[in-house]
N, C-alpha and C positions, 0 to 999 in steps of 0.2 A: 431520470432513469437510474434505478438502483444498480450498484455494482456488487458483485459477489467477492467477498474476501475469504481466501483460503488460509488456514492457520495450521501450523504444525510445530512441534517442539523438536529442536535439534538434540543430538546426542550429548552436547555439552550443557544442556539445560536452557539455552536461549530459545526464544520464540521467534518464528518467522511468519510474517503476514504478507500476503501477495494479492493484488487485485488482478484477477485473471484477464479481464477485458482491457487492461492497460499494460501492455508489454513493458517489462523492466521496472514496474512499480512494485517494489517490495521493501520491507523494512524489518529489522531485527529489534527485539526488546527483551529486557530481562524478565518481564512478565507478559502474560498473554494480552492483558489490557493495554500495556504500553506499546506492544508491537502493533496492535490494532489502531491505537491513537496515532502512532507515527505514520502508518501506511495511509490513514485517512488524510492526514495533513499533507503528505506527499502527493496523494491523488489530486487534492484541490490545487496544489501548485502546478502540477502537470497539466490539468485541464485549463487553468487560467492561462498558462503559457501557450497552449494550443490555440485558445481563443484569441489571444493577443497577436498571434501569427497567422490568423485566418484559416487554421486547420480545422478539420471536422473531428 
């Protein structure tokens, strides 16, 4: 199941990436690509944790 990542640049120049379907999964990065990579890594950790605890 693919997840949509929303990306926006903050006023201070940082990039924010958020996975809409996973509440609370967001990450900042100094570049657009780094923010995407960080939020992808966080998404995998969150999904793995949910599976470990029997959540859907």
